[in-house]
Every structure is written in structure tokens, then in C-alpha cells.
N, C-alpha and C positions, 0 to 999 in steps of 0.2 A: 310294875305299871307298864303297859304297852306304850311304845314310842309313837305308834301310828300304824296305819294299814298300808302294806306294800304289796303290789301285784307284780310278780316277776315273770318275765318271759322265759319259761323253761324250754330250751331247745332240744333237750336230750343229750347235751354235751356236758363235759366236766366243768366248764367255766360257769355256766348258769346254775349247775347243781351246787357247786361250792358257794356261789353268791347267795343262793336261797338259804343254805345252811347257816352262813355267817349272819345274815339278816335276822334269822330266828334266834340265834345265839345272842344277838345284840338287843333283843327285846321287842322286835317288831312283830306285828300280826302279819304273817306272810301267806299269800295265796299264789299258787303256781298256775300259769296259763300257757298252754301250748298252742301256737298259731299254725293252723293248716292253711297254707297259701296256694296249694297247687293240687290238681286232681289228675292231670294228664301224665300217666306213667310212661308213655311211649317214647318220650325224649329224655328220660332220666336214666342214669346208670344205677339201677336199683341195688346193686351190690356195693355201691360206694356210700350212699347216704339215704337209705330208704326212710321215708317219712313215718311209716308205720312203726318201724323199729325205734326211731327217735321218740315218737309219741309214747310208746310203751316204756322206754327208759326214763322219760320225764315223769311218767306216772309212778314208776317204781321209786324214783328219787323222792318224790313228794310224799309217798307212803312211808319211806324210810325215815325222813326227817320230821314227819308228822304235820304236814300242812295240807290244806284242801287243794284239789287239782281239777282243772277244767280244760277242755279243748274248745277253741273258738275258730270258726271257719271264716277266714278273711280272703278267700280265693277270688271273690268278685272284686274287692277293692285292690287286691294285688294285680289282677289282670288290667284293671282300668288305669291304675297309677304307675305301675312298673312295667308290665309286659307290653302294653300298647305303646308306651313311651319308648321302650327298647326297640321295638320293630320300626317305629317312626325314625328314630335316630340312625339305626343301621341303614335304612333305606336312603338316608341323606349322606351316607358315607362318614358318619360320626360314630364314635365308640362310647356308649354310655357306661356308667358305673352303677350296676343295679344295687350293690350293697349300700352305697351312700344314699341312693334314692329310697331303698327299703327302710333305712333308719329314719329318714326325714318324713316319708309319706306313710309308712305302716307302723313301725315300732313306736315312734314318738309323736304320732298324730292319731291314726285310727285306734291303735292299741291303747295309747294314753287316754283317749276319750272314753273307751270302754272301761278302763281302770277307774277313772274318775266317776263314771256312772255307777260303779260298784262300790263307791265310797272310799276309794283309795286316796291316801295322802301323797303317795309316790308310786312311780313305776321303777323297776330295777332291771338291769341286764348284766350279763357276764362279760362286758367289754373291759379290755385292759386300758382304762383311762381314769382320770380323777376329776373331781369337781371341788372347787373352792369358791369362796365368796367374800366380799367386803362391801362396806358402805362408802359411797362417795361423799363429797362435801355437802351435798344437798340431802343426804340421808337415804338415797336410793340404793337398794341392794343390788350389787353387780355380781353375776355369776361367771366363773372362769372355767374353761374346759382345758384341763391340764393333761399332758401326755402321761401314759401309764409308766409306772416305775420300771417295768421290764422293757428295755429298749427294743428287744427282739420281737416283742408281742404288742407294742404300743398300737392301739387301734383308734386313736383320736382322729386320724384321717377319715375314717368311715363315718365320723360324727360331725364332719366339718360344716354341715348345713343346719345344725341345730340352732334354735333361737334362745334368747334369754328366758322366754316363757317356758319353753320345753325344758331347759336346764333346771328351772326352779322346781320342777316336779320329778327329777330324776336322781337315782342313786346308782353308784358304780362300786359295789362292795369289794371287788377283787383288784381294783386299780393300783393298790399299794403293794401288791404281791407279784412275784414272778411265777412263771408256769410251773416250775418244779414245786414251789410251795403250794400251789393250788392242787396239784396232783397228790401231794403228801397228805393234805387235809382230806381229800376225797378217799384216799386209801385208809386213813385212820378211822374215818366214819363208815367204811365199808359201802360206799356208794357204788352202784352198778356201773357208773360212767367213769370210774377212776382211771382206767387204762384205755379208755375209748379214744380212737384217733380223732384229731380235729377235722371238722368238715371243711372241704375245699370248694363246695358248690355255691349256688345262688342262695341268697338269704331265705332260710327256712324252706327251701325246695330240695336242695341236694345237688349233686354233681350232674350237670346237664350236657348232653351232646349238642354243643352250640350250633353246628350246621343244621342238625335235625330240628332243633328248636326254632331257628330262624326260618327254615324252609316251610314252617307252618303257614307263613304269610308271604315270605320273600322267595320268589321262584328263581331257579337256576337260569343263568343266561351266559352263554359262551362269549368270552372276550379275550383280548390280547394281553400278554405280559411283555412289557417293554423294559429292557435293561438300560439304565442310565450310567454312563462311564464316570469314573471318579474325577476325570479332568473336564467335566462339563463346564463350559465357559461361564455360566451364571454363578457358579460357586465362587470364583475369584472376584466377581463384581460384588457379591454379597459381603465377602470378607473385607472389601474396601469401604463398606458403609457402616463401620463399627459405631459411629456416633449417631446414626439415624435409626431411632428405636422403631419407627413405623416400618422400615424395610426389614429390620432384624426380626420383628414379630410377625411378619407376613409369610405364610407358606409359599415356597416356590411352586409354580405351576409348570408342568411339563407337557410337551407335545410328542406324539409318536416319532416325529422326525428327530427328536433329541437323542434317541438311542436306537437299539435294534430289538426286533421281536425275538423272544427266546422261548415262548410257549403260549399255552392257552389256560384260561381259568374258567370257573363256572359261575361267576357273578361277583363283581367288585364289592358289593355290599356285604359279602361274607368275610372280608379281610380288613385288617387294621394296620395302622402305621407301626413299624417295628416288628411285625410278625415274620417269622422265619419258616415255620412248619406249614405243611399243607399246600405248597405251591406245585409240587410234583415236577420240578425242573432240576435236572442233575447235570453232571459233567463240567462243573465250575471249579476253579481253584479254591474259592471260598464260598460259603453258603450265601444264598440270596436273601435279602431283607426287603420288605415292602417299605418304600419311601414316600409313596403317595398313591391315591386312588382318584380316578376321574369318573364320577358317577354318571355324568351326562353322556359320556361316550363308552362307559363300561370298560375302562382300561386300568390295569394295575401297573405301576412303575416300581421297579426294583433296582437295588444296587448290591454289588458284591462286598461282603465283609461287614463286620459289626462297626467298623470305623469309617464307613462310607460317609462322605460329607453331607449327603442328602438326608441322613438320619439325625442330624444335629442342628439345633437352633439356639441362639443366645437370649431370645425373648419370646413372649407370648402376649396375646390380647384376651381380655374378658369384656364382653359387652356390658354396658351399664345395667341392663335388666337382669344380668346373671351374676352380679356381685352380691355377696352375702357376708355381712359382718356378724360374727358371733358376739363380738364386743362392739355393738353399734356406737358406743361412746368414743370409739377410736377411729371411726370412719373418716375418710379423707374428703376434702373439698377439692374442686377443680383447681389445678395448679400446685397442689401439695404432693409431697412424696414421703416415703417411709422405708427405712432399711429393715428388712425382715429375713427370716429363714423360711424357705418354702420347699414344698415337695409336690410332684405332679403324679405320684402313684404311691400306693401303699408300700411301706417298708423302704422306700427310697431314703437314703441318708439326706438330712436336711441340707439345703443348698443356700448359700448366701445370695441375696437378691435385693433389688430395690423396686418398690411399687411407685408408679407414676400415675396420678389420677388426672384425667382430662374431663371435659364436660360430658362426653358420651362414652368414653372407653377407659378401662384401666389397662396399663401396660406393666408387665413384670419383666424386668431385665436381670439376668443371672450373671454372676461373676464368671461362671464356667459354662461351656456349651452343654445343652441338655439333650439326652437321647430320646428320640421318638415322642416329641410333644404331640399329643393327639387330640384333635377336636372332639368335644363331647365329654372328655374326662374332666376331673376336678383338679384344680390347683388349690392348695391350702397353704396359708401363711401363718407363721408363728413369731412370737416375741419370747425368746428363751424357750421355756417348755410349754407355754400357753398358746393354744390355737386360737387366733383372734378373728380369722375370716377365711373365706374361700370363694371360688367362682368357677363357672363352666368355661373351659378353654374354647375360644372361638376358632 
């Protein structure tokens, strides 16, 4: 007897391939769908992750394991919800995370609604994460987003914006496995994707030439690169404000007179905090890292070396409208705080931190200084292995 109908997003990679195979073995009625999210090949590195090859591999996998296969064109929704948002964020000097957005807006919203319209009970993906559930005292079922068993591949961070409703309709068939186990299953089943390299590109698009991608709408504009010395006076002032979370969570703002001009750039909106490559400035003892961008005046501020004090902060802020609780039953009221583990980027080792909730803002204070806290990126917080909430860094 079939357990139910599952529509799985087949990306043409080994993870979703094995996920589909396992679901069928478990007795589900499985349908494979490939999402076509992009049509402009001019900005993609076609030899890295061509969508046509991925679609063909997904079709071959579906044929091999004996499940129906369809392709669905979501390029309009992807442009409206992801690409336009990315352009807007970069134009403001913020750095969005398209993979988190793709999961929230496309895979687990548009794709989920398509799946339900096709009579699906669940959607499934090849993410390395796990789902558990329990009933609270009132009998309500609470869903938990648990980190994948493989610490090196855990992808819970990319799903940090999912809701209880979305989790109720989701399956993660490979979350209890590590990558080597997944590849062994694929090899044993002679799946065409068994030895295929992992995609490093944008969600269901492929590897993109980011400058070319951004220049579709954001035009080059020559500006100054200003180097800030490590002994900049405001760094010592900030160090002496250890107990002031408002100051510790606020980005330092620089003026051209705070340093010296060391070069030119082609547009501050093309760069992000912590970036080292692409500046075209040499002759330094240590490499230059971007420590801030001034969008109003089109200036990039840089510092020498990966331990430059301008690269580190002890705290960050999340605006009230950008706070998201996966476990909304654990959300904080104004004046409350919570000890958590947190990360500000994928694969970062979880960091000890404390959340402080005020009426209009959430502050997250870390035990140790954090490298390149970047506006527009997501901070996710955990209790043990469970991701319980996230927010957009202000």
C-alpha cells in the first residue's frame, strides 16, 4: 500500500536522485519535477552547471528508478521573487542570500503549491537536514527542523526561513545520511548522477558570473578605494563599549579622511563585506579586505589582513519585521533573552550567543567576535541541533 504521493524536486544532482530512489523504496508514489528557473545563458558559466544537462540527468534518473518526470518553468516567479530582490539589495549595499530565498519563495512556496495542486501529500528535496515532530500539551503538532547528520554537509541554514506550515508538507529523505553513503547508494543503483560534482551555483540556475549578472541592471560607476589603518581611533572606543549592545551591534561608518586612497573601483554595489578578490590593488604586505561600503558616495573602505579590526563585530541587529521563528512557540517577548548557538553563513561552526528582544529590534550578542557580519545575509539560531529561528541582518 502506497504511503502517499510525493513530488520531489529533481535537480540533476546526486542528492535529489538518491532522495527520489529512497522514497520509492519506502513505498511512496513519487513524481519527479525539474524546475527551470532561468533562461539567460549569457551570465552563466555553461561548463560548470548547464541547466540542460541537469534536466537531462534528472530525466535519466527518473527513468532509471521508474517514476514519472516533468519539467516546470518557474522563471517568471524566480525573476520576480529572487532576481529582482537581489538587484534591489545589492543596489542598497546589502548582500542577499539567494539560496535561502529560493527555498522560502520557490521550492517551498511556488513549487509546494504546484505539488499540492497535483494531488501531492508531500514535497521532498535532497537537502541534508532532518524533520521531527511532537505534540505539545494542547495537542498541537509541532515540527522541528533538525541539522543533517553529516556535519560537513548540514544544510539546515538554507532552510532557516521555513514555516510550520511548510515543514508539515516536507520530507528530507537523505538527512540521516552522510555524503559518502549517498554516493554509494547512487553507485549501487547505477544512477547517472553518482559521480557528478556538486553544484556551486545559484539555486537551480548554475554557476553565475556575478559581476555580469549584476550589470544587467546595476551600471559600473568609478569610485575611490580608501584604506583604513588598524590603529583607527574608533576601534579603541568600540572596544571600551563592551557592555553597550547597541554600539557593539552598529556598523562603524567611515569617512575618506579616516584613511588614504589606494585605488579605484567600478561600483560599490558590486562588492561585499569581507571580500578580498577583485579589488585590483597590489603592493601591500597583506591582502586587502573590504570592511565597509558607502553607497551614497560610492566609496569602498578596505583594511589590510584577515585580522583587521574593521572586519569583526561582537553583535548584530535584526529589525522586528525581519525576525522569523521556525518554532514560533519559542518566540521572545520584549525584555526577554535566550542563550543559543548561531551562525551567520553556511558551514560556519555554530557560535555561542545570546538573543535580546526589545520592542522593535532583536540583538544577538556573540561570545567571540564574528568575521564580516554582512547586512542582508541571514543569521540563524539553534538550540542544540534544532534550528528554531532566523532573521535578516540589519
